[in-house]
VOPAGU-2260 file (C-alpha; in pm, 1 decimal, decimal comma):
REM VOPAGU-2260
SITE   aa  ch    i         X         Y         Z
SITE  MET   A    0     103,5   13302,1   20065,7
SITE  THR   A    1    -208,5   13134,2   19979,8
SITE  PRO   A    2    -315,4   12808,0   20145,5
SITE  ARG   A    3    -268,3   12648,8   19802,2
SITE  GLN   A    4      88,6   12771,7   19770,2
SITE  GLU   A    5     168,4   12649,6   20122,6
SITE  ARG   A    6      41,7   12300,4   20051,2
SITE  ARG   A    7     253,2   12298,5   19727,6
SITE  VAL   A    8     560,2   12424,2   19928,3
SITE  ILE   A    9     502,6   12126,6   20179,1
SITE  GLU   A   10     470,7   11882,7   19914,3
SITE  ALA   A   11     782,4   12022,5   19739,4
SITE  ALA   A   12     991,0   12003,9   20066,1
SITE  GLU   A   13     871,2   11657,0   20130,7
SITE  ALA   A   14     984,6   11551,8   19789,2
SITE  GLY   A   15    1319,0   11688,3   19858,0
SITE  LEU   A   16    1321,6   12005,4   19660,4
SITE  THR   A   17    1561,1   12296,4   19777,6
SITE  ILE   A   18    1452,1   12639,2   19850,1
SITE  ASN   A   19    1618,6   12763,8   19523,3
SITE  GLN   A   20    1417,7   12484,5   19341,8
SITE  ILE   A   21    1092,4   12609,4   19513,2
SITE  THR   A   22    1130,2   12980,7   19448,3
SITE  ARG   A   23    1280,3   12987,7   19133,0
SITE  GLY   A   24    1143,3   12703,1   18921,5
SITE  THR   A   25    1226,3   12578,8   18579,8
SITE  PRO   A   26    1081,1   12590,8   18240,5
SITE  SER   A   27     904,8   12276,5   18304,7
SITE  ARG   A   28     813,1   12345,2   18655,7
SITE  PRO   A   29     709,6   12693,7   18749,7
SITE  ALA   A   30     818,1   12873,9   19071,3
SITE  ILE   A   31     550,8   12817,7   19361,8
SITE  CYS   A   32     645,7   13146,0   19526,0
SITE  SER   A   33     883,7   13417,5   19567,2
SITE  PHE   A   34    1200,7   13389,9   19815,5
SITE  ASN   A   35    1077,9   13657,3   20027,8
SITE  THR   A   36     730,2   13534,9   20054,3
SITE  LEU   A   37     842,9   13186,0   20157,9
SITE  LYS   A   38    1097,6   13340,0   20403,7
SITE  PHE   A   39     816,5   13546,8   20582,0
SITE  ARG   A   40     602,0   13241,9   20587,5
SITE  ARG   A   41     887,5   13030,0   20746,9
SITE  ILE   A   42     914,5   13293,7   21011,6
SITE  ALA   A   43     537,9   13316,8   21086,5
SITE  ASN   A   44     501,0   12939,1   21084,7
SITE  PRO   A   45     792,8   12769,7   21243,0
SITE  GLU   A   46     641,0   12433,5   21161,2
SITE  LEU   A   47     678,3   12495,8   20796,3
SITE  ASP   A   48    1050,0   12609,9   20871,6
SITE  ARG   A   49    1126,7   12281,0   21065,2
SITE  LEU   A   50     964,0   12086,3   20785,9
SITE  ILE   A   51    1203,2   12239,7   20532,4
SITE  ILE   A   52    1496,3   12177,0   20737,8
SITE  ALA   A   53    1409,1   11819,7   20827,6
SITE  ASN   A   54    1347,5   11734,8   20472,4
SITE  ALA   A   55    1665,6   11882,5   20331,0
SITE  ARG   A   56    1830,7   11581,6   20144,4
SITE  ASN   A   57    2185,1   11756,2   20124,1
SITE  PRO   A   58    2370,7   11781,6   20458,5
SITE  LEU   A   59    2537,2   12104,5   20354,7
SITE  ALA   A   60    2207,4   12249,6   20268,0
SITE  ARG   A   61    2065,4   12146,5   20608,9
SITE  SER   A   62    2364,7   12297,5   20788,2
SITE  GLN   A   63    2321,4   12628,7   20583,3
SITE  LEU   A   64    1944,0   12639,1   20682,7
SITE  MET   A   65    2035,2   12581,3   21048,0
SITE  ARG   A   66    2307,7   12838,6   21029,6
SITE  PHE   A   67    2102,3   13116,3   20887,6
SITE  ARG   A   68    1849,0   13048,2   21189,2
SITE  ILE   A   69    1528,6   13222,2   21046,9
SITE  VAL   A   70    1354,9   13083,5   21345,4
SITE  PRO   A   71    1622,0   13045,6   21620,0
SITE  ALA   A   72    1400,8   12753,8   21807,3
SITE  ASN   A   73    1439,0   12529,5   21489,3
SITE  ALA   A   74    1806,5   12564,6   21472,0
SITE  GLN   A   75    1805,1   12439,3   21836,0
SITE  PHE   A   76    1576,0   12174,9   21742,0
SITE  PHE   A   77    1811,2   12015,2   21486,1
SITE  ASN   A   78    2120,3   12081,6   21742,7
SITE  LEU   A   79    2100,3   11719,2   21863,8
SITE  ALA   A   80    2086,7   11823,0   22220,9
SITE  GLU   A   81    1760,0   11661,2   22309,3
SITE  THR   A   82    1640,4   11294,5   22346,2
SITE  ARG   A   83    1355,7   11190,6   22131,4
SITE  ALA   A   84    1129,5   10924,5   22242,5
SITE  GLU   A   85    1043,6   10787,1   21926,5
SITE  ILE   A   86    1401,4   10667,8   21873,4
SITE  PRO   A   87    1473,8   10319,5   22028,7
SITE  PRO   A   88    1746,5   10288,0   22280,0
SITE  PHE   A   89    2087,9   10245,5   22164,1
SITE  GLU   A   90    2282,0    9920,1   22229,9
SITE  MET   A   91    2654,3    9901,5   22142,5
SITE  GLN   A   92    2742,5    9625,7   21916,3
SITE  PRO   A   93    3073,4    9487,3   21832,4
SITE  GLY   A   94    3251,1    9717,1   21563,0
SITE  ASP   A   95    3022,6   10007,4   21621,7
SITE  TYR   A   96    3305,7   10229,7   21700,3
SITE  ASP   A   97    3518,5   10101,6   21413,7
SITE  TRP   A   98    3193,3   10178,2   21182,9
SITE  ILE   A   99    3157,0   10532,3   21306,6
SITE  LEU   A  100    3534,4   10601,0   21260,7
SITE  SER   A  101    3511,1   10459,6   20902,7
SITE  LEU   A  102    3243,0   10726,5   20823,2
SITE  ILE   A  103    3467,7   11008,4   20928,0
SITE  SER   A  104    3736,8   11117,9   20665,0
SITE  TYR   A  105    4110,5   11017,9   20729,2
SITE  ALA   A  106    4200,0   11379,7   20616,8
SITE  TYR   A  107    4116,0   11495,8   20971,9
SITE  ASP   A  108    4378,6   11448,3   21236,7
SITE  TYR   A  109    4344,0   11151,0   21485,4
SITE  GLN   A  110    4241,8   11350,8   21774,5
SITE  MET   A  111    3956,2   11521,4   21577,9
SITE  ARG   A  112    3833,9   11197,7   21444,0
SITE  MET   A  113    3820,1   11052,3   21798,1
SITE  ASP   A  114    3640,9   11346,2   21923,6
SITE  ILE   A  115    3397,1   11347,2   21656,5
SITE  ALA   A  116    3322,8   10972,8   21715,3
SITE  GLN   A  117    3269,5   11020,1   22082,6
SITE  ASP   A  118    3005,1   11296,3   22003,1
SITE  VAL   A  119    2825,5   11054,3   21756,0
SITE  LEU   A  120    2829,6   10790,3   22032,6
SITE  GLU   A  121    2702,6   11054,9   22308,6
SITE  ALA   A  122    2412,3   11127,5   22052,2
SITE  LEU   A  123    2330,2   10789,3   22005,3
SITE  VAL   A  124    2332,4   10697,6   22364,0
SITE  ARG   A  125    2121,1   10994,0   22454,8
SITE  ARG   A  126    1891,1   10895,3   22179,7
SITE  ALA   A  127    1915,1   11237,1   21974,0
SITE  ILE   A  128    1955,6   11037,7   21663,6
SITE  GLY   A  129    1917,1   10696,9   21563,2
SITE  ARG   A  130    2149,8   10430,1   21427,2
SITE  GLU   A  131    2023,8   10452,8   21067,2
SITE  GLN   A  132    2066,2   10838,8   21077,8
SITE  VAL   A  133    2447,5   10847,5   21161,7
SITE  SER   A  134    2586,9   10825,4   20801,7
SITE  GLY   A  135    2351,5   11104,5   20689,0
SITE  ARG   A  136    2439,8   11334,2   20992,2
SITE  ILE   A  137    2809,4   11287,2   21038,1
SITE  VAL   A  138    2862,5   11629,4   20835,1
SITE  ASP   A  139    2674,2   11792,7   21115,0
SITE  PHE   A  140    2887,8   11654,2   21375,7
SITE  ILE   A  141    3195,5   11763,9   21177,9
SITE  SER   A  142    3093,9   12113,8   21152,5
SITE  ARG   A  143    2960,9   12139,1   21521,7
SITE  HIS   A  144    3306,0   12018,7   21639,4
SITE  ARG   A  145    3469,7   12270,8   21419,0
SITE  ARG   A  146    3252,9   12545,4   21554,4
SITE  THR   A  147    3304,6   12433,8   21919,5
SITE  VAL   A  148    3671,2   12337,9   21907,8
SITE  GLY   A  149    3781,8   12599,8   21635,7
SITE  ASN   A  150    4004,4   12587,8   21339,9
SITE  PRO   A  151    4206,8   12260,2   21344,4
SITE  LEU   A  152    4514,7   12451,0   21192,1
SITE  HIS   A  153    4553,7   12688,5   21467,8
SITE  ASP   A  154    4366,5   12528,6   21764,4
SITE  GLU   A  155    4574,5   12685,9   22017,6
SITE  GLY   A  156    4474,9   13046,8   21897,4
SITE  LEU   A  157    4734,5   13328,0   21919,6
SITE  ASP   A  158    4959,7   13127,1   22143,6
SITE  ALA   A  159    5022,3   12883,7   21865,8
SITE  THR   A  160    5372,6   12879,1   21700,9
SITE  LEU   A  161    5399,9   12976,4   21338,9
SITE  LYS   A  162    5588,1   12647,0   21254,4
SITE  PRO   A  163    5593,8   12341,4   21423,5
SITE  GLY   A  164    5876,9   12318,1   21684,3
SITE  GLY   A  165    5928,5   12689,4   21644,7
SITE  LYS   A  166    5936,4   12953,9   21921,3
SITE  LYS   A  167    5785,3   13255,9   21759,1
SITE  THR   A  168    5400,8   13278,2   21818,8
SITE  TRP   A  169    5134,1   13471,7   21631,8
SITE  VAL   A  170    5128,7   13718,8   21932,0
SITE  ASP   A  171    5465,2   13788,5   21848,5
SITE  VAL   A  172    5399,5   13881,0   21487,0
SITE  ILE   A  173    5097,2   14090,1   21568,5
SITE  SER   A  174    5283,9   14268,6   21837,2
SITE  LEU   A  175    5572,5   14333,2   21593,2
SITE  GLU   A  176    5336,2   14464,1   21326,8
SITE  GLN   A  177    5161,7   14697,6   21566,0
SITE  TRP   A  178    5496,1   14815,9   21686,7
SITE  LYS   A  179    5615,6   14905,9   21324,5
SITE  ALA   A  180    5267,9   15072,9   21282,1
SITE  GLY   A  181    5305,1   15295,9   21568,3
SITE  ARG   A  182    5650,0   15414,5   21485,6
SITE  ASP   A  183    5540,4   15536,6   21120,9
C-alpha cells in the first residue's frame, strides 16, 4: 500500500466509510485498494486498524471488526476494560438508571436487562466510556453479555429442562439418542 493510499484510507475511515466501501468502490467513487492489501496493512499497522474500528459508525460493523481480531490488541482496546483519562469522572444523576434501562430493548428478560444496565454503570464509573457514548455502545454491552452469560434461551446449558416446569433435561435427550445409536 502506498502512502497516498494509506492517507486516503484514513480519510475514508474518518468519514465513516465501511471496509466494503473502501475496497470495492462505486462507479462514482473508485476503490482505494484491494481487501487483501488493506488487511495486510491493518496487521502491519495496528494504529490504522484501531482507527478503522473506532470510526465504524454502525455498532454491528464495529462488533464484527472486533470479533475478527485482525490485531488482537485492538479488539482488547475496545473491550471496555480499561480507564481512559480523557473521560471525565461519572456522577450519577437522578433518572440515570431509568435512562440506561430505556436504551435496552424490552424484548430481553428482566434479569438480562438488569445485568446489562449494571455493566453499563460499571463502565461509566470505571471511566471506560463517557455518558454521551452510552446510547451508541449499548449493542456492544448486549453482545458482550450474551458471550459471557450464554444463550438466554438455554442459560442452564444441558441441565435445563426441555419445557418450563418439565422434568426431562437436554442430557436425558442426548443420552437416549446415544443409547439408540449404540444399539443399532
